[in-house]
C-alpha positions in Angstrom: -103.0 152.6 170.9 -106.4 151.2 172.6 -109.1 153.8 171.9 -112.1 154.5 173.9 -114.8 152.3 172.3 -117.7 153.0 174.7 -119.2 155.1 177.7 -121.4 154.0 180.2 -123.1 156.0 182.8 -125.4 154.8 185.7 -129.5 155.2 186.2 -131.8 154.8 189.1 -134.4 155.0 187.0 -134.1 153.6 183.4 -137.2 155.2 181.8 -136.3 158.6 183.1 -133.0 158.1 181.7 -134.2 157.2 178.5 -136.5 160.0 178.1 -134.1 162.1 179.1 -131.5 161.2 176.4 -134.4 160.8 173.3 -135.8 164.2 174.5 -132.1 166.2 174.7 -130.0 164.8 172.4 -132.2 162.2 170.0 -130.2 159.2 170.7 -131.8 156.2 170.1 -132.0 153.8 173.1 -132.6 150.3 173.5 -133.9 148.6 176.8 -132.4 145.3 177.0 -133.5 142.4 179.3 -133.1 141.1 183.2 -130.7 138.6 181.1 -128.5 141.5 180.0 -128.9 143.2 183.7 -131.3 145.9 182.4 -128.8 147.8 180.4 -129.8 150.7 178.4 -128.0 150.7 175.1 -127.4 153.8 173.5 -126.9 154.8 170.2 -125.3 158.4 169.5 -124.0 157.7 166.0 -125.1 155.2 163.2 -121.6 153.6 163.3 -119.3 153.0 165.9 -116.3 151.2 166.9 -117.8 148.3 168.8 -117.4 145.8 168.0 -115.7 146.0 164.4 -117.2 148.5 162.8 -116.0 151.1 160.6 -116.6 154.7 162.9 -117.8 157.6 162.3 -114.7 159.9 163.2 -114.2 160.2 167.1 -118.0 159.1 167.5 -118.6 156.3 170.0 -122.0 155.0 171.5 -123.0 153.8 175.1 -125.1 152.7 177.7 -126.7 153.3 180.9 -126.6 150.6 183.7 -128.3 149.7 187.2 -126.8 151.5 190.1 -126.2 148.7 192.6 -124.9 148.7 196.4 -122.6 145.9 195.3 -120.9 147.8 192.9 -117.8 149.9 193.5 -117.3 153.5 191.8 -120.6 153.5 189.7 -120.1 156.9 187.8 -119.9 157.9 184.4 -116.9 156.3 182.9 -115.6 154.9 179.2 -114.9 151.7 177.7 -111.5 151.2 176.2 -111.1 148.8 173.7 -108.5 146.3 174.0 -106.8 143.1 172.0 -106.0 141.4 175.1 -107.9 141.8 178.3 -105.4 139.6 180.5 -102.8 141.5 178.9 -104.1 144.7 179.6 -105.1 143.9 183.1 -101.5 143.4 183.7 -100.6 146.3 182.3 -103.0 148.4 184.5 -102.1 146.9 187.7 -97.9 147.6 186.3 -99.3 151.3 186.1 -100.2 151.3 189.9 -104.3 150.8 188.7 -106.4 148.6 190.2 -108.7 145.8 188.3 -112.2 145.6 189.9 -112.4 141.7 190.0 -112.4 139.6 187.3 -113.6 139.7 183.7 -117.4 138.9 183.0 -118.3 137.8 179.6 -121.3 140.0 177.6 -123.2 137.9 174.9 -122.4 139.1 171.6 -119.7 141.4 172.7 -116.7 140.4 174.7 -115.2 140.1 178.2 -115.5 143.0 180.0 -113.7 144.3 183.3 -114.0 147.6 185.5 -110.6 149.1 187.0 -109.4 152.1 188.9 -106.9 154.6 187.5 -103.8 156.3 189.6 -106.3 158.9 190.4 -109.0 156.4 191.6 -111.3 157.4 188.4 -113.4 154.5 187.7 -112.9 153.1 183.8 -113.7 149.7 182.1 -112.2 147.4 179.1 -113.5 145.3 176.6 -112.5 142.8 174.3 -114.5 142.9 171.7 -115.2 139.3 170.0 -113.8 139.1 166.4 -116.6 138.9 164.0 -117.0 135.2 162.6 
């Protein structure tokens, strides 16, 4: 069974979204640079499932990405952790979903790709790097 390991939400103003989640829920937010697509990493629990840490049961961390007119389906979504991203892509297609492009390598994290399920919900999958 492949678990949900991360969530993602789009933003228009990263300072504003960071202030909101820090103030409303006490989350720790890390503003990543342009080399990481100006991603905002959200820590909602002290430990999570990414990449291979022991989890606070049921807790996941997440992040925020900048909206872009070139990206389809920019809505809140979850990221599913998979052991083999290519095999998972095949399973998504065979089950009636649609993979959105090719996996991109997230430095220090692993390959990541978005997909639509059969109801056109946008989700993503990630093959976490194994610790060395």
